[in-house]
C-alpha positions as a LaTeX table, in Angstrom:
\begin{tabular}{lrrr}
\hline
Residue & $x$ (\AA) & $y$ (\AA) & $z$ (\AA) \\
\hline
Met1 & 103.42 & $-51.08$ & 198.56 \\
Thr2 & 105.61 & $-47.89$ & 198.20 \\
Gly3 & 107.39 & $-45.45$ & 200.61 \\
Ile4 & 109.88 & $-43.06$ & 201.08 \\
Val5 & 113.53 & $-43.76$ & 202.33 \\
Tyr6 & 114.05 & $-41.24$ & 205.27 \\
Lys7 & 117.09 & $-42.33$ & 207.01 \\
Ser8 & 120.03 & $-44.80$ & 205.79 \\
Thr9 & 122.66 & $-46.33$ & 208.29 \\
Gly10 & 123.82 & $-48.41$ & 205.54 \\
Ser11 & 122.35 & $-51.86$ & 206.45 \\
Trp12 & 118.89 & $-50.44$ & 207.08 \\
Tyr13 & 116.74 & $-47.98$ & 205.73 \\
Thr14 & 114.36 & $-46.20$ & 207.47 \\
Val15 & 111.02 & $-45.93$ & 205.25 \\
Lys16 & 108.27 & $-43.85$ & 205.54 \\
Thr17 & 105.00 & $-45.46$ & 204.70 \\
Gln18 & 102.35 & $-44.10$ & 202.53 \\
Asp19 & 99.96 & $-44.23$ & 205.53 \\
Gly20 & 102.71 & $-41.59$ & 207.38 \\
Thr21 & 104.20 & $-44.99$ & 209.55 \\
Phe22 & 107.77 & $-45.49$ & 209.28 \\
Leu23 & 109.32 & $-48.51$ & 208.69 \\
Glu24 & 112.48 & $-50.20$ & 209.26 \\
Cys25 & 113.83 & $-52.28$ & 205.67 \\
Arg26 & 116.91 & $-54.12$ & 204.18 \\
Ile27 & 117.62 & $-55.15$ & 201.19 \\
Lys28 & 118.32 & $-58.86$ & 200.29 \\
Gly29 & 121.71 & $-59.82$ & 198.40 \\
Lys30 & 123.30 & $-57.55$ & 195.51 \\
Phe31 & 121.19 & $-54.56$ & 194.62 \\
Arg32 & 122.40 & $-52.25$ & 192.06 \\
Ile33 & 121.92 & $-49.44$ & 190.02 \\
Lys34 & 122.26 & $-49.60$ & 186.44 \\
Gly35 & 124.98 & $-47.34$ & 185.27 \\
Ile36 & 126.15 & $-46.31$ & 189.11 \\
Lys37 & 128.76 & $-48.00$ & 191.11 \\
Ser38 & 127.87 & $-47.14$ & 194.42 \\
Thr39 & 128.95 & $-47.38$ & 197.88 \\
Asn40 & 125.15 & $-47.15$ & 198.86 \\
Pro41 & 122.86 & $-48.35$ & 196.42 \\
Ile42 & 119.98 & $-46.53$ & 198.21 \\
Ala43 & 119.85 & $-43.22$ & 199.55 \\
Val44 & 117.84 & $-40.88$ & 202.07 \\
Gly45 & 115.18 & $-39.67$ & 199.24 \\
Asp46 & 114.69 & $-42.45$ & 197.28 \\
Ser47 & 111.33 & $-43.64$ & 196.19 \\
Val48 & 111.04 & $-47.79$ & 196.81 \\
Asp49 & 108.61 & $-50.39$ & 196.54 \\
Tyr50 & 109.09 & $-52.78$ & 199.76 \\
Glu51 & 107.18 & $-55.92$ & 201.33 \\
Leu52 & 106.30 & $-56.78$ & 205.11 \\
Glu53 & 108.27 & $-59.35$ & 206.87 \\
Asp54 & 106.62 & $-60.92$ & 209.68 \\
Thr55 & 109.69 & $-63.17$ & 210.67 \\
Thr56 & 110.13 & $-61.40$ & 213.89 \\
Asp57 & 108.49 & $-60.23$ & 216.75 \\
Val58 & 108.58 & $-56.33$ & 215.19 \\
Thr59 & 107.49 & $-56.09$ & 211.50 \\
Thr60 & 110.24 & $-54.90$ & 209.22 \\
Gly61 & 110.59 & $-54.90$ & 205.18 \\
Thr62 & 112.60 & $-55.88$ & 202.41 \\
Ile63 & 113.13 & $-52.86$ & 199.70 \\
Thr64 & 112.45 & $-54.75$ & 196.13 \\
Asn65 & 112.92 & $-51.89$ & 194.26 \\
Ile66 & 114.08 & $-47.88$ & 193.42 \\
His67 & 111.85 & $-45.70$ & 191.67 \\
Glu68 & 113.44 & $-43.21$ & 188.90 \\
Arg69 & 115.45 & $-40.18$ & 190.63 \\
Lys70 & 114.76 & $-37.31$ & 189.55 \\
Asn71 & 118.28 & $-36.04$ & 190.80 \\
Tyr72 & 120.85 & $-36.96$ & 193.01 \\
Ile73 & 124.12 & $-35.83$ & 194.68 \\
Val74 & 127.19 & $-37.55$ & 194.52 \\
Arg75 & 130.82 & $-37.84$ & 195.25 \\
Lys76 & 133.38 & $-39.96$ & 195.52 \\
Ser77 & 133.72 & $-42.39$ & 198.05 \\
Val78 & 136.68 & $-41.28$ & 200.55 \\
Asn79 & 138.10 & $-44.73$ & 200.72 \\
Leu80 & 137.11 & $-46.48$ & 197.94 \\
Ser81 & 138.44 & $-43.69$ & 194.91 \\
Lys82 & 137.08 & $-46.47$ & 191.55 \\
Gln83 & 133.40 & $-46.10$ & 193.61 \\
Thr84 & 130.92 & $-43.20$ & 194.32 \\
His85 & 128.46 & $-42.09$ & 197.20 \\
Ile86 & 125.05 & $-40.77$ & 196.89 \\
Ile87 & 124.83 & $-38.32$ & 199.28 \\
Ala88 & 120.96 & $-38.32$ & 199.21 \\
Thr89 & 118.48 & $-38.06$ & 196.26 \\
Asn90 & 115.35 & $-36.35$ & 194.80 \\
Ile91 & 116.40 & $-32.95$ & 196.05 \\
Asp92 & 114.54 & $-29.50$ & 194.94 \\
Val93 & 117.39 & $-27.14$ & 196.92 \\
Val94 & 120.66 & $-27.68$ & 198.32 \\
Phe95 & 122.25 & $-25.18$ & 200.91 \\
Leu96 & 125.59 & $-25.60$ & 201.19 \\
Leu97 & 126.40 & $-24.01$ & 204.50 \\
Val98 & 129.72 & $-21.74$ & 204.92 \\
Thr99 & 131.97 & $-20.57$ & 207.64 \\
Ile100 & 134.57 & $-18.59$ & 206.61 \\
Asn101 & 136.96 & $-19.54$ & 209.84 \\
Asn102 & 135.28 & $-21.62$ & 211.80 \\
Pro103 & 135.99 & $-23.96$ & 209.88 \\
Pro104 & 137.14 & $-22.03$ & 206.94 \\
Thr105 & 135.42 & $-23.32$ & 203.91 \\
Thr106 & 137.56 & $-23.14$ & 200.90 \\
Thr107 & 136.23 & $-21.88$ & 197.05 \\
Ser108 & 137.26 & $-25.25$ & 195.57 \\
Phe109 & 135.46 & $-26.68$ & 197.76 \\
Ile110 & 132.37 & $-24.38$ & 197.25 \\
Asp111 & 133.20 & $-24.58$ & 193.39 \\
Arg112 & 133.26 & $-28.89$ & 193.46 \\
Phe113 & 129.82 & $-28.71$ & 195.54 \\
Leu114 & 127.94 & $-26.40$ & 192.50 \\
Val115 & 129.64 & $-28.00$ & 189.84 \\
Thr116 & 128.02 & $-30.78$ & 190.69 \\
Ala117 & 125.00 & $-29.40$ & 191.87 \\
Glu118 & 124.83 & $-27.94$ & 188.43 \\
Ala119 & 125.81 & $-31.29$ & 186.87 \\
Tyr120 & 122.96 & $-32.59$ & 188.28 \\
Gly121 & 120.27 & $-30.28$ & 187.63 \\
Ile122 & 119.96 & $-29.01$ & 191.84 \\
Gln123 & 119.48 & $-25.73$ & 192.29 \\
Ala124 & 122.21 & $-24.97$ & 194.83 \\
Val125 & 122.07 & $-21.91$ & 197.66 \\
Leu126 & 125.17 & $-20.45$ & 199.68 \\
Val127 & 124.58 & $-20.01$ & 203.68 \\
Phe128 & 127.04 & $-17.62$ & 205.17 \\
Asn129 & 126.68 & $-19.10$ & 208.50 \\
Lys130 & 128.03 & $-17.81$ & 212.21 \\
Ile131 & 127.50 & $-14.14$ & 210.78 \\
Asp132 & 127.33 & $-13.31$ & 214.27 \\
Thr133 & 130.48 & $-14.31$ & 214.99 \\
Tyr134 & 132.57 & $-12.10$ & 212.36 \\
Asp135 & 134.98 & $-9.40$ & 213.21 \\
Glu136 & 135.55 & $-7.02$ & 210.29 \\
Ala137 & 137.91 & $-9.00$ & 208.29 \\
Thr138 & 135.91 & $-11.48$ & 208.18 \\
Leu139 & 133.06 & $-9.85$ & 207.32 \\
Asp140 & 134.88 & $-8.08$ & 204.50 \\
Glu141 & 136.52 & $-11.93$ & 203.42 \\
Gln142 & 132.52 & $-13.05$ & 203.72 \\
Leu143 & 131.14 & $-10.29$ & 201.97 \\
Tyr144 & 133.43 & $-10.40$ & 198.85 \\
Leu145 & 132.53 & $-14.01$ & 198.58 \\
Gln146 & 128.91 & $-13.43$ & 198.47 \\
Tyr147 & 129.75 & $-10.74$ & 195.34 \\
Ile148 & 131.84 & $-13.86$ & 193.80 \\
Tyr149 & 128.81 & $-15.70$ & 193.83 \\
Ser150 & 126.16 & $-13.73$ & 193.47 \\
Gln151 & 127.20 & $-11.94$ & 190.22 \\
Ile152 & 127.20 & $-15.45$ & 188.80 \\
Gly153 & 123.51 & $-16.04$ & 189.95 \\
Tyr154 & 123.83 & $-17.85$ & 192.98 \\
Lys155 & 121.84 & $-16.66$ & 195.62 \\
Cys156 & 123.38 & $-16.14$ & 198.64 \\
Leu157 & 121.84 & $-16.10$ & 202.45 \\
Arg158 & 123.44 & $-14.89$ & 205.64 \\
Val159 & 122.39 & $-16.49$ & 208.52 \\
Ser160 & 123.11 & $-17.04$ & 212.29 \\
Ala161 & 121.26 & $-19.99$ & 213.94 \\
Gln162 & 122.40 & $-18.77$ & 217.66 \\
Glu163 & 121.14 & $-15.17$ & 216.61 \\
Lys164 & 117.64 & $-16.38$ & 214.64 \\
Lys165 & 119.04 & $-14.23$ & 211.79 \\
Gly166 & 118.07 & $-14.52$ & 208.37 \\
Leu167 & 116.20 & $-17.45$ & 209.11 \\
Glu168 & 112.84 & $-16.47$ & 207.71 \\
Glu169 & 114.41 & $-15.79$ & 204.29 \\
Leu170 & 115.56 & $-19.63$ & 204.53 \\
Lys171 & 112.62 & $-20.89$ & 205.66 \\
Ala172 & 110.84 & $-19.38$ & 202.38 \\
Met173 & 113.09 & $-20.58$ & 200.21 \\
Met174 & 112.66 & $-24.15$ & 202.10 \\
Leu175 & 108.78 & $-24.35$ & 201.67 \\
Gly176 & 106.97 & $-27.11$ & 199.91 \\
Lys177 & 109.71 & $-28.35$ & 199.06 \\
Val178 & 112.66 & $-30.95$ & 199.86 \\
Ser179 & 116.10 & $-29.46$ & 200.83 \\
Met180 & 119.18 & $-31.00$ & 201.90 \\
Phe181 & 121.46 & $-29.26$ & 204.12 \\
Ser182 & 125.87 & $-30.06$ & 203.22 \\
Gly183 & 129.16 & $-28.70$ & 204.13 \\
His184 & 132.00 & $-29.35$ & 206.19 \\
Ser185 & 131.48 & $-30.88$ & 209.94 \\
Gly186 & 130.71 & $-28.11$ & 212.33 \\
Val187 & 129.60 & $-25.50$ & 209.87 \\
Gly188 & 126.19 & $-25.59$ & 211.93 \\
Lys189 & 124.24 & $-27.96$ & 209.85 \\
Ser190 & 122.60 & $-29.48$ & 212.91 \\
Thr191 & 122.70 & $-26.16$ & 214.97 \\
Leu192 & 120.85 & $-24.40$ & 211.92 \\
Val193 & 118.05 & $-27.33$ & 211.42 \\
Asn194 & 117.46 & $-27.07$ & 215.46 \\
Ala195 & 117.38 & $-22.98$ & 214.61 \\
Leu196 & 114.42 & $-23.53$ & 212.23 \\
Glu197 & 112.90 & $-26.42$ & 213.83 \\
Pro198 & 113.52 & $-26.71$ & 217.78 \\
Gly199 & 111.57 & $-29.50$ & 218.10 \\
Leu200 & 114.15 & $-31.49$ & 216.61 \\
Asn201 & 116.56 & $-31.53$ & 219.35 \\
Leu202 & 119.34 & $-32.91$ & 216.72 \\
Lys203 & 123.15 & $-33.61$ & 218.49 \\
Thr204 & 125.48 & $-30.49$ & 217.72 \\
Lys205 & 129.16 & $-30.40$ & 219.01 \\
Glu206 & 131.55 & $-27.92$ & 219.06 \\
Ile207 & 134.26 & $-26.77$ & 216.92 \\
Ser208 & 137.69 & $-28.69$ & 217.95 \\
Asp209 & 140.31 & $-26.03$ & 219.60 \\
Ser210 & 143.21 & $-27.61$ & 218.38 \\
His211 & 142.36 & $-27.35$ & 214.72 \\
Ser212 & 139.63 & $-25.45$ & 214.06 \\
Gln213 & 137.54 & $-28.36$ & 212.69 \\
Gly214 & 134.28 & $-29.39$ & 212.65 \\
Gln215 & 133.33 & $-32.80$ & 214.77 \\
His216 & 131.15 & $-35.28$ & 213.04 \\
Thr217 & 127.60 & $-35.05$ & 214.89 \\
Thr218 & 125.56 & $-36.36$ & 212.17 \\
Thr219 & 126.38 & $-39.68$ & 211.67 \\
Phe220 & 124.17 & $-40.79$ & 208.76 \\
Ala221 & 121.62 & $-38.82$ & 206.43 \\
Glu222 & 118.25 & $-38.39$ & 207.37 \\
Met223 & 115.07 & $-36.39$ & 206.30 \\
Phe224 & 112.89 & $-34.62$ & 208.85 \\
Asp225 & 109.50 & $-33.28$ & 207.79 \\
Leu226 & 108.96 & $-29.82$ & 209.38 \\
Ser227 & 106.30 & $-28.15$ & 210.97 \\
Phe228 & 106.38 & $-24.98$ & 207.87 \\
Asp229 & 105.31 & $-28.15$ & 204.91 \\
Ala230 & 108.92 & $-28.58$ & 204.08 \\
Lys231 & 111.38 & $-31.64$ & 203.93 \\
Ile232 & 115.05 & $-31.34$ & 205.34 \\
Ile233 & 117.99 & $-33.63$ & 204.40 \\
Asp234 & 120.48 & $-33.84$ & 207.18 \\
Thr235 & 124.02 & $-35.10$ & 206.19 \\
Pro236 & 127.19 & $-35.64$ & 207.84 \\
Gly237 & 129.70 & $-33.14$ & 207.61 \\
Ile238 & 132.04 & $-34.13$ & 204.71 \\
Arg239 & 135.52 & $-32.81$ & 203.84 \\
Gly240 & 136.42 & $-33.46$ & 200.07 \\
Phe241 & 134.28 & $-33.63$ & 197.48 \\
Gly242 & 135.76 & $-35.47$ & 194.76 \\
Ile243 & 134.36 & $-34.78$ & 191.16 \\
Val244 & 132.58 & $-37.96$ & 189.55 \\
Asp245 & 132.07 & $-39.25$ & 185.97 \\
Met246 & 132.90 & $-35.81$ & 184.30 \\
Glu247 & 134.48 & $-35.04$ & 180.74 \\
Lys248 & 136.97 & $-32.90$ & 180.63 \\
Gln249 & 135.35 & $-31.12$ & 177.72 \\
Glu250 & 132.30 & $-30.69$ & 179.62 \\
Val251 & 133.71 & $-28.86$ & 182.93 \\
Gly252 & 133.42 & $-25.63$ & 181.31 \\
Asp253 & 129.87 & $-26.21$ & 181.02 \\
Tyr254 & 128.93 & $-26.42$ & 184.58 \\
Phe255 & 130.60 & $-23.28$ & 185.81 \\
Pro256 & 127.63 & $-20.74$ & 184.14 \\
Glu257 & 130.00 & $-17.65$ & 184.09 \\
Phe258 & 132.13 & $-19.79$ & 181.37 \\
Phe259 & 129.06 & $-21.47$ & 180.02 \\
Ala260 & 127.62 & $-17.88$ & 179.08 \\
Leu261 & 131.25 & $-17.18$ & 176.96 \\
Lys262 & 131.75 & $-20.52$ & 175.18 \\
Asp263 & 129.84 & $-18.96$ & 172.13 \\
Gln264 & 132.57 & $-16.73$ & 171.89 \\
Cys265 & 135.78 & $-19.15$ & 172.14 \\
Lys266 & 137.44 & $-19.35$ & 169.06 \\
Phe267 & 137.24 & $-23.36$ & 169.06 \\
Asn268 & 133.98 & $-24.73$ & 169.76 \\
Asn269 & 135.41 & $-27.58$ & 171.55 \\
Cys270 & 137.95 & $-24.92$ & 173.58 \\
Leu271 & 139.26 & $-25.90$ & 177.37 \\
His272 & 139.92 & $-22.22$ & 177.93 \\
Lys273 & 143.65 & $-22.84$ & 178.79 \\
Glu274 & 145.98 & $-22.47$ & 176.26 \\
Glu275 & 144.10 & $-22.36$ & 173.01 \\
Pro276 & 143.96 & $-18.79$ & 170.95 \\
Asn277 & 141.26 & $-16.23$ & 171.34 \\
Cys278 & 139.09 & $-17.79$ & 174.12 \\
Ala279 & 136.46 & $-15.63$ & 175.54 \\
Val280 & 136.87 & $-16.95$ & 179.03 \\
Lys281 & 140.68 & $-16.29$ & 179.42 \\
Ala282 & 140.46 & $-12.53$ & 177.72 \\
Ala283 & 137.15 & $-12.14$ & 180.71 \\
Leu284 & 139.60 & $-13.37$ & 183.49 \\
Glu285 & 142.66 & $-11.20$ & 182.51 \\
Lys286 & 139.79 & $-8.44$ & 182.47 \\
Asp287 & 138.51 & $-9.36$ & 186.38 \\
Glu288 & 134.99 & $-10.44$ & 184.57 \\
Ile289 & 135.84 & $-14.10$ & 186.41 \\
Ala290 & 136.77 & $-14.70$ & 190.06 \\
Trp291 & 140.53 & $-15.96$ & 189.48 \\
Ser292 & 139.56 & $-18.40$ & 192.36 \\
Arg293 & 136.69 & $-19.97$ & 189.58 \\
Tyr294 & 139.35 & $-20.39$ & 187.32 \\
Lys295 & 141.75 & $-21.81$ & 189.85 \\
Ser296 & 139.15 & $-24.13$ & 190.93 \\
Tyr297 & 138.37 & $-25.21$ & 187.27 \\
Leu298 & 141.89 & $-26.25$ & 186.24 \\
Gln299 & 141.96 & $-28.33$ & 189.29 \\
Ile300 & 139.09 & $-30.21$ & 188.46 \\
Leu301 & 140.09 & $-30.53$ & 184.73 \\
Glu302 & 143.32 & $-31.52$ & 185.66 \\
Gly303 & 141.75 & $-34.14$ & 188.05 \\
Asp304 & 143.84 & $-33.03$ & 191.14 \\
Asp305 & 142.33 & $-34.42$ & 194.10 \\
Glu306 & 144.81 & $-34.62$ & 196.19 \\
His307 & 145.69 & $-31.28$ & 196.01 \\
Tyr308 & 142.76 & $-30.17$ & 196.79 \\
Arg309 & 141.98 & $-32.48$ & 200.01 \\
Thr310 & 145.34 & $-31.15$ & 201.45 \\
Asp311 & 144.26 & $-27.82$ & 201.28 \\
Ile312 & 140.64 & $-28.15$ & 202.51 \\
Tyr313 & 141.57 & $-26.63$ & 205.83 \\
Gly314 & 142.27 & $-23.57$ & 204.64 \\
Glu315 & 145.46 & $-23.02$ & 203.00 \\
Asp316 & 143.50 & $-21.22$ & 199.43 \\
Arg317 & 141.32 & $-19.39$ & 201.36 \\
Ile318 & 139.97 & $-15.95$ & 199.17 \\
Ala319 & 141.32 & $-13.25$ & 201.47 \\
Ser320 & 145.33 & $-14.80$ & 200.32 \\
Asp321 & 143.91 & $-15.10$ & 196.57 \\
Gln322 & 142.26 & $-11.87$ & 195.91 \\
Thr323 & 145.76 & $-10.66$ & 197.64 \\
Arg324 & 147.58 & $-12.56$ & 195.01 \\
Gln325 & 145.69 & $-10.62$ & 191.98 \\
Ser326 & 145.77 & $-6.96$ & 193.52 \\
\hline
\end{tabular}
């Protein structure tokens, strides 16, 4: 029998069966997927085979096989640097929720997320949330960010879950697809899902006043069927986003604006650092490539995860970067 994993708590998995019912399943012994060292061998979105267990009053199941994945979003495990954590699998489009200062989302975080989406062939959309809270300076910063990423080719949406702005455009992009919402804690993922589908009543919390940081409300990734022919995977807030298993030579390929210039570099293995006649650096000097994007590229290239984690809550804001370059 085959079903789809809708929720993972680490030990139990909620599987939606082919007849539309939900079954609690577990795995027995070691369950490893070839080529992936992960803290969670099975993730939300996985298609799995299972067998029924009738050893208790409540019918449960045992997962016996996982079907091949078309894609997945993965990051370094927080506590086990050599391990990875698969956030979700078999995704059609991922929406990264971005807030400017409530809490702040850095360009380095955005870029790392986009690079991962590019590497695994997943369409990524930036959703600038809480636009109802913006003052003039915040609006300028948001519009500048939107300009940077829309120029590269990323779709950007401006939404307000509180005032129901931008929701219809968001729904249209989700129609008939499996979508994933991701971002820091406190950016409003669960609130936005509730605005799209009020009957879900997902738990939400306010931002911490002392640090302007979000508080975790979603504990585990979970998929929901929505009334307008869409599926959404709501994920726990993530603080850092460590890049996984990426060779230095391929990092630039996942920056679309870098990849477009790759053939114009003198050397076909150009890392866009010290090499002569580098088309990417020439474009950078002409302000045809955003300096924040190049900085993110260098951090990824150098494996600078520690620096990234220390500045995740604001020191690397785009406004300050823009000021340095002006």
